[in-house]
N, C-alpha and C positions, 0 to 999 in steps of 0.2 A: 502492499500499498504507500502509493506515494503522490507528490506534487510536487510540478516543477514551475519556476518565474525564471523567464528572460528577458522580458520588458523591462528596459532599467526603469520606467516610471514606475511599472506597477510593483517592482519588487523595491522600490523607494516607498512608497504608499506603503505596502506589506506589512514591510519591518518597521516604518514607524510609527504605525497604529500601535502594535504590538509592543513598541517599546515604549510609548508612553502610557500604556496601561499601569504602569505600574507606579504612579501618581494618583490612583485612585484605588486600588488594592493591589495586595501583595500575591492574589493564586487566583486562577480562572480556568474554567473548562471551555475547550473548545472542539466541540462538535464536527467530525468530518464524517459528512454523510454522501452517499451516489451522486445525489444534485450538488452539491457544494458545501461549503463552511458557514458556522454558524457560531455566533459566540452570545452569549448574554452575563452580564455580571451587574453585581450593586456594589458601590465603593463601599469600603470599611466605616463610612457615618451614616448609611444608608439615605443618604440625599440623590444621587445621581445613579441612572440606569444608563448602562452601555448596551446596544447593540449591534453586532457586527455581521453581514452576511456578505459572502461572495459566491456566485455560482461556479460551477465549473468548468463551464466556458470560459471564464475570465481567468484562469490557467491557460500557461501555454502546454502543458499537458498534467491530467489528475487522473487516478487509478485509485478508488476507493470505492469497490463494489460491496458495503456494507456498512453503517454507523458503526462509527470509532468514539468515544467521550474522551478527550485525555487530560490531565490537571496539570498545569500549568505555572511552575513559579515563575512571577511577572519580574523579579529580581534577576532570574537566572537568563531569560529571553530576552531582556534588556542588554546583558553583558554579550551574549551571544551575537546579536544584532549590531552590537555596535560597532562588530569588527567589520560588518560590510564596506567593500570600496565598491566605487563605480567601474562598471567592468564585468563584475561579478554575475553568476546568474546562480540561484539557490535551489536545490531540491530537499524536502523534507520526504522523512521514509521511517514507516512504522513498521515495524514485523512483530506481530502477535506471538511472536516465541519467545521474546524479549521485551514483554509488556511492560516492562517498567521502566524503560528508557524510550525516547524518540532520538533519530539521527537525522542531522542538518548538515549541509554542505553549500560552501559559495565554491562555485568553481569559475574559473577564465581561462582562456587561450594565450592572454597575453602574459608570456613569461616575466613581466614588470610586476605583475597582481598575484600574490601567491593565492593557490587553494588552500579554502581552512574547512576541516572536517569538526564536528562536534557531537558529542554523545552526551544526552539533556536527561537526567532524573526527571523521571513524571512523580507527581503526587496525587494520591489518593482525595479523590473528592465527591460530593453527593450533592452537587447544587441543583435546588431545585427551579428549573424555570418559570419568572412570573409571567404572568398572561398580561399582555399590553394594550388594553381598551382601545380601539378605535376611536378618534375622537373628532366632532369638526371644528376648529379651528374657528377662533371670532377673527384673528388677523392673521397672516401669514405674508412674508414678503422674503426676496431673496436679493442678496447683498454679496460684492466682491468679500471672497474671504478674507484676503489681504485688510482691507477695511474693516472690517471685524474685527480681526485678529487684533488689529493695532489700536484700535477706538478699547477692546474690553483692558487691554496691558496696561493701557494710560489712565481709565476708568479707575483701577485696581490701585492706583500710589494715591487715589486720593481718597478712596473708602473702601470698609469692606462690605457694603451693599449696592446694588443698583436698582435704579428706580427706572421703570421704563415706563413713558404715557405713549400711548399710541391711540389716534382717531384720522378720519377721514383728508386730513392735509399733509401729517409730519407725524413723524415718531422720534421721541427723547428720550437720549441716555443721560440719568444722571447720579453724580457718586458725590458725598458729601464724607469729610472726616476732619481729623485735625490737623491736615494740611492743605483745609479748603475745600472747594468745589469744584467740579469739572461737568460741563453738560453738553453733550455733543444733538444737534437737531439737526436731523433728516429728512428733510422733502421728499415726499411720494415718487415725484417727477424724477429722483435723483436713484431711486431703484432700479432694478433691473425687473423686477414682479412684484407687483403688491394687491393683494384683496382683504376685503375687511368688509364685514356683515353691516350693511346700511345703518348711521344712524350709531354707531356703536364707540366707544370709547372706555380705554381701558388704562389702568394705572395700575403695575403690578413689579414685585420687588422679588431681587434672588439675591444669593450670594457671590459675589463678585471671585472670593477664593475659588471656588465651584468652576465657577464659569469660565474662569481665566484659564483653569486645566481642560477646560471643553475647546477654548478659543484656540488652545495650543495645535488642534488639528486643522487650522485654516492653510497649511502648509501642504493638503496633501490635495487639495481642488481648487478650481477658480474661483467659485461660488459656493456660499452654505445657504442655506434656507431653512427660513424661520418661522416657528408657529406659537401663536400667544392665545392664549385662554384663561380667563377670570378663573381661580382657584383647581388650575389643575397645571400640571408640570411644563417649565418650557421644554418644547423641543427645539434639538437643530439637527437637521439630514446634513449630510457630506455625501453627496453621490459617487462614487468610483469610477464614472463612464460619461462620455458626452450624452447620454440618452436619459440620464436619472432613472437609471432602471432600480425598480424596489428590490429587485433580489444583489444588488451590486453596491452596497450603500452602509455609512456607519452613522448611527443617530445615537442620540445623547438626549439624555431626559431630565431637568433640574428642577427639584422640587421649588414650589414658591415660599417666601418667608411672609410673615405675618407682622403686624404690628403689637406689641402685649397688649395694647387699648383695645386692639379689637376682639381679643381673647375676655 
Protein backbone atom coordinates (compact mmCIF):
# COMPACT_ATOMS: atom_id res chain seq x y z
CA UNK A 1 0.00 0.00 0.00
CA UNK A 2 1.55 3.26 -1.10
CA UNK A 3 1.09 6.69 -2.61
CA UNK A 4 3.42 8.95 -4.57
CA UNK A 5 3.53 12.71 -5.15
CA UNK A 6 5.85 14.00 -7.85
CA UNK A 7 4.32 17.39 -8.61
CA UNK A 8 6.32 20.02 -6.72
CA UNK A 9 3.35 22.25 -5.85
CA UNK A 10 1.26 19.36 -4.57
CA UNK A 11 4.14 17.96 -2.55
CA UNK A 12 4.77 21.34 -0.92
CA UNK A 13 1.05 21.60 -0.11
CA UNK A 14 0.83 18.09 1.38
CA UNK A 15 3.93 18.44 3.55
CA UNK A 16 3.06 21.98 4.64
CA UNK A 17 -0.42 20.99 5.83
CA UNK A 18 0.80 18.04 7.89
CA UNK A 19 3.81 19.93 9.25
CA UNK A 20 1.64 22.67 10.68
CA UNK A 21 -0.95 20.37 12.27
CA UNK A 22 1.44 20.13 15.23
CA UNK A 23 0.47 23.70 16.24
CA UNK A 24 -3.00 22.35 17.00
CA UNK A 25 -2.51 18.78 18.25
CA UNK A 26 0.21 16.25 19.11
CA UNK A 27 -1.49 13.27 17.48
CA UNK A 28 -3.75 12.75 14.50
CA UNK A 29 -5.34 9.78 12.78
CA UNK A 30 -5.10 9.71 8.99
CA UNK A 31 -7.42 7.46 7.02
CA UNK A 32 -6.13 6.03 3.73
CA UNK A 33 -9.16 4.80 1.83
CA UNK A 34 -9.52 3.39 -1.71
CA UNK A 35 -11.01 6.71 -2.87
CA UNK A 36 -8.48 8.95 -1.13
CA UNK A 37 -7.07 10.38 2.10
CA UNK A 38 -9.18 11.75 4.95
CA UNK A 39 -8.18 13.35 8.23
CA UNK A 40 -10.28 14.96 10.93
CA UNK A 41 -9.01 16.21 14.26
CA UNK A 42 -9.90 18.48 17.15
CA UNK A 43 -7.25 20.70 18.67
CA UNK A 44 -6.16 20.14 22.27
CA UNK A 45 -8.31 23.04 23.54
CA UNK A 46 -11.36 21.73 21.64
CA UNK A 47 -11.81 25.06 19.85
CA UNK A 48 -10.79 24.15 16.31
CA UNK A 49 -11.82 21.28 14.04
CA UNK A 50 -9.60 20.38 11.09
CA UNK A 51 -10.95 18.39 8.15
CA UNK A 52 -8.58 17.41 5.33
CA UNK A 53 -9.60 15.55 2.16
CA UNK A 54 -7.67 14.47 -0.92
CA UNK A 55 -9.11 12.24 -3.65
CA UNK A 56 -7.02 9.37 -5.00
CA UNK A 57 -6.84 11.20 -8.36
CA UNK A 58 -4.98 14.10 -6.71
CA UNK A 59 -1.91 11.88 -6.30
CA UNK A 60 0.47 10.80 -9.05
CA UNK A 61 0.13 7.22 -7.85
CA UNK A 62 -2.26 5.87 -5.22
CA UNK A 63 -2.56 2.23 -4.16
CA UNK A 64 -4.72 1.64 -1.08
CA UNK A 65 -7.25 -1.07 -1.87
CA UNK A 66 -8.73 -1.16 1.61
CA UNK A 67 -9.27 1.25 4.50
CA UNK A 68 -6.21 1.85 6.66
CA UNK A 69 -6.24 4.20 9.67
CA UNK A 70 -2.83 5.27 10.98
CA UNK A 71 -2.03 7.19 14.15
CA UNK A 72 0.60 9.86 13.56
CA UNK A 73 2.76 11.78 16.03
CA UNK A 74 2.64 15.29 14.54
CA UNK A 75 5.99 16.28 16.02
CA UNK A 76 7.70 13.37 14.24
CA UNK A 77 6.01 14.07 10.90
CA UNK A 78 7.08 17.70 11.24
CA UNK A 79 10.73 16.65 11.58
CA UNK A 80 10.53 14.27 8.62
CA UNK A 81 8.79 16.74 6.29
CA UNK A 82 11.21 19.49 7.31
CA UNK A 83 13.89 17.60 5.36
CA UNK A 84 11.98 17.95 2.06
CA UNK A 85 13.85 19.83 -0.68
CA UNK A 86 12.48 21.26 -3.89
CA UNK A 87 13.14 18.63 -6.54
CA UNK A 88 12.18 15.68 -4.34
CA UNK A 89 9.31 13.35 -5.04
CA UNK A 90 7.74 11.52 -2.11
CA UNK A 91 6.47 7.99 -1.59
CA UNK A 92 4.60 6.86 1.52
CA UNK A 93 4.43 3.08 2.03
CA UNK A 94 2.50 1.04 4.57
CA UNK A 95 3.12 -2.68 4.97
CA UNK A 96 0.43 -4.40 7.11
CA UNK A 97 3.00 -7.03 8.12
CA UNK A 98 4.91 -4.23 9.86
CA UNK A 99 1.82 -2.47 11.10
CA UNK A 100 3.50 -0.34 13.74
CA UNK A 101 5.61 1.71 11.29
CA UNK A 102 5.20 3.86 8.19
CA UNK A 103 7.91 4.33 5.54
CA UNK A 104 8.47 7.71 3.89
CA UNK A 105 11.00 8.34 1.11
CA UNK A 106 12.10 11.57 -0.57
CA UNK A 107 13.76 10.78 -3.89
CA UNK A 108 15.41 12.86 -6.61
CA UNK A 109 17.34 12.09 -9.80
CA UNK A 110 19.49 15.20 -9.33
CA UNK A 111 22.73 14.04 -7.70
CA UNK A 112 22.97 17.37 -5.88
CA UNK A 113 19.80 16.53 -3.95
CA UNK A 114 20.22 13.52 -1.70
CA UNK A 115 17.64 10.77 -1.32
CA UNK A 116 16.21 10.40 2.18
CA UNK A 117 14.36 7.46 3.70
CA UNK A 118 12.51 7.34 7.01
CA UNK A 119 10.74 4.72 9.11
CA UNK A 120 8.29 6.39 11.44
CA UNK A 121 6.72 4.69 14.47
CA UNK A 122 2.94 4.79 14.50
CA UNK A 123 0.69 5.52 17.46
CA UNK A 124 -2.37 3.57 18.60
CA UNK A 125 -5.30 5.98 18.40
CA UNK A 126 -9.02 5.42 18.45
CA UNK A 127 -10.36 8.82 17.48
CA UNK A 128 -14.09 9.08 17.02
CA UNK A 129 -14.96 11.10 13.94
CA UNK A 130 -17.32 14.00 14.52
CA UNK A 131 -20.36 14.67 12.40
CA UNK A 132 -20.06 18.19 11.00
CA UNK A 133 -23.57 19.35 10.11
CA UNK A 134 -24.16 21.18 6.85
CA UNK A 135 -25.10 24.78 7.55
CA UNK A 136 -26.39 27.53 5.29
CA UNK A 137 -24.08 30.46 5.96
CA UNK A 138 -25.50 33.92 6.54
CA UNK A 139 -22.53 35.38 4.68
CA UNK A 140 -19.65 33.95 2.72
CA UNK A 141 -16.84 35.52 0.76
CA UNK A 142 -13.59 34.73 -1.02
CA UNK A 143 -10.44 36.79 -0.48
CA UNK A 144 -6.81 36.57 -1.51
CA UNK A 145 -5.09 34.09 0.82
CA UNK A 146 -2.04 36.35 0.99
CA UNK A 147 -4.12 39.31 2.14
CA UNK A 148 -6.02 37.18 4.64
CA UNK A 149 -2.85 35.75 6.16
CA UNK A 150 -1.22 39.17 6.45
CA UNK A 151 -4.32 40.79 7.97
CA UNK A 152 -4.77 38.13 10.65
CA UNK A 153 -1.08 38.16 11.56
CA UNK A 154 -1.12 41.95 11.92
CA UNK A 155 -4.35 42.00 13.94
CA UNK A 156 -2.84 39.44 16.32
CA UNK A 157 -0.22 42.07 17.26
CA UNK A 158 -2.96 44.24 18.74
CA UNK A 159 -5.24 41.88 20.66
CA UNK A 160 -6.33 38.39 21.57
CA UNK A 161 -9.71 38.51 19.83
CA UNK A 162 -11.01 39.60 16.46
CA UNK A 163 -14.38 41.24 15.98
CA UNK A 164 -15.91 40.72 12.55
CA UNK A 165 -18.73 43.01 11.46
CA UNK A 166 -20.32 42.09 8.15
CA UNK A 167 -23.17 43.68 6.21
CA UNK A 168 -24.21 44.16 2.61
CA UNK A 169 -21.66 46.91 2.01
CA UNK A 170 -18.46 45.95 3.78
CA UNK A 171 -16.65 43.70 6.25
CA UNK A 172 -14.70 45.08 9.21
CA UNK A 173 -11.97 43.19 11.08
CA UNK A 174 -11.07 44.80 14.43
CA UNK A 175 -8.65 43.96 17.22
CA UNK A 176 -8.14 45.83 20.52
CA UNK A 177 -5.54 45.44 23.27
CA UNK A 178 -2.85 47.06 25.35
CA UNK A 179 -1.03 48.10 22.18
CA UNK A 180 -4.05 50.03 20.89
CA UNK A 181 -6.38 48.92 18.17
CA UNK A 182 -6.33 47.99 14.50
CA UNK A 183 -9.25 47.99 12.08
CA UNK A 184 -9.35 46.66 8.53
CA UNK A 185 -12.30 47.76 6.41
CA UNK A 186 -12.95 45.67 3.30
CA UNK A 187 -15.37 46.89 0.66
CA UNK A 188 -17.31 43.99 -0.84
CA UNK A 189 -16.28 45.19 -4.32
CA UNK A 190 -12.68 44.34 -3.39
CA UNK A 191 -13.54 40.69 -2.70
CA UNK A 192 -13.32 37.86 -5.22
CA UNK A 193 -16.80 36.67 -4.26
CA UNK A 194 -19.39 37.82 -1.74
CA UNK A 195 -22.87 36.67 -0.74
CA UNK A 196 -25.06 37.55 2.24
CA UNK A 197 -28.66 36.96 3.21
CA UNK A 198 -30.60 40.09 2.32
CA UNK A 199 -30.80 42.76 5.08
CA UNK A 200 -28.48 40.72 7.32
CA UNK A 201 -25.83 42.17 9.61
CA UNK A 202 -23.37 40.10 11.64
CA UNK A 203 -21.24 40.94 14.68
CA UNK A 204 -18.97 38.02 15.53
CA UNK A 205 -15.93 37.42 17.71
CA UNK A 206 -13.19 34.77 17.59
CA UNK A 207 -9.83 33.94 19.17
CA UNK A 208 -6.98 35.52 17.22
CA UNK A 209 -4.52 33.06 18.70
CA UNK A 210 -6.27 30.20 16.93
CA UNK A 211 -7.29 32.15 13.86
CA UNK A 212 -3.62 33.05 13.38
CA UNK A 213 -2.77 29.32 13.40
CA UNK A 214 -5.48 28.75 10.79
CA UNK A 215 -4.23 31.65 8.64
CA UNK A 216 -0.80 29.98 8.42
CA UNK A 217 -2.33 27.81 5.70
CA UNK A 218 -2.84 30.84 3.47
CA UNK A 219 0.40 29.79 1.73
CA UNK A 220 -1.12 26.69 0.16
CA UNK A 221 -3.60 28.27 -2.26
CA UNK A 222 -4.41 31.51 -4.04
CA UNK A 223 -7.74 32.30 -2.38
CA UNK A 224 -9.51 31.40 0.85
CA UNK A 225 -13.27 30.98 1.28
CA UNK A 226 -14.80 32.18 4.56
CA UNK A 227 -18.28 31.39 5.92
CA UNK A 228 -19.94 33.43 8.67
CA UNK A 229 -23.05 32.54 10.69
CA UNK A 230 -24.15 33.83 14.07
CA UNK A 231 -23.69 31.31 16.93
CA UNK A 232 -21.88 28.89 14.59
CA UNK A 233 -18.17 28.23 14.11
CA UNK A 234 -16.26 30.29 11.60
CA UNK A 235 -15.61 28.07 8.58
CA UNK A 236 -12.51 28.55 6.42
CA UNK A 237 -11.96 26.55 3.24
CA UNK A 238 -8.64 26.18 1.45
CA UNK A 239 -9.30 24.43 -1.85
CA UNK A 240 -6.40 22.37 -3.16
CA UNK A 241 -7.21 22.38 -6.85
CA UNK A 242 -8.35 24.96 -9.40
CA UNK A 243 -11.90 23.55 -9.56
CA UNK A 244 -12.65 24.14 -5.84
CA UNK A 245 -13.39 20.43 -5.56
CA UNK A 246 -14.96 19.44 -2.25
CA UNK A 247 -12.90 16.23 -2.38
CA UNK A 248 -9.62 18.18 -2.36
CA UNK A 249 -9.90 20.67 0.46
CA UNK A 250 -8.64 21.71 3.87
CA UNK A 251 -11.49 22.98 6.06
CA UNK A 252 -11.08 24.53 9.49
CA UNK A 253 -13.84 25.43 11.94
CA UNK A 254 -13.25 27.88 14.81
CA UNK A 255 -15.71 28.19 17.69
CA UNK A 256 -17.03 31.70 18.39
CA UNK A 257 -16.28 33.71 21.52
CA UNK A 258 -18.99 35.33 23.62
CA UNK A 259 -18.93 38.32 25.93
CA UNK A 260 -19.26 37.43 29.61
CA UNK A 261 -22.17 39.85 29.81
CA UNK A 262 -24.11 37.64 27.42
CA UNK A 263 -24.00 34.66 29.78
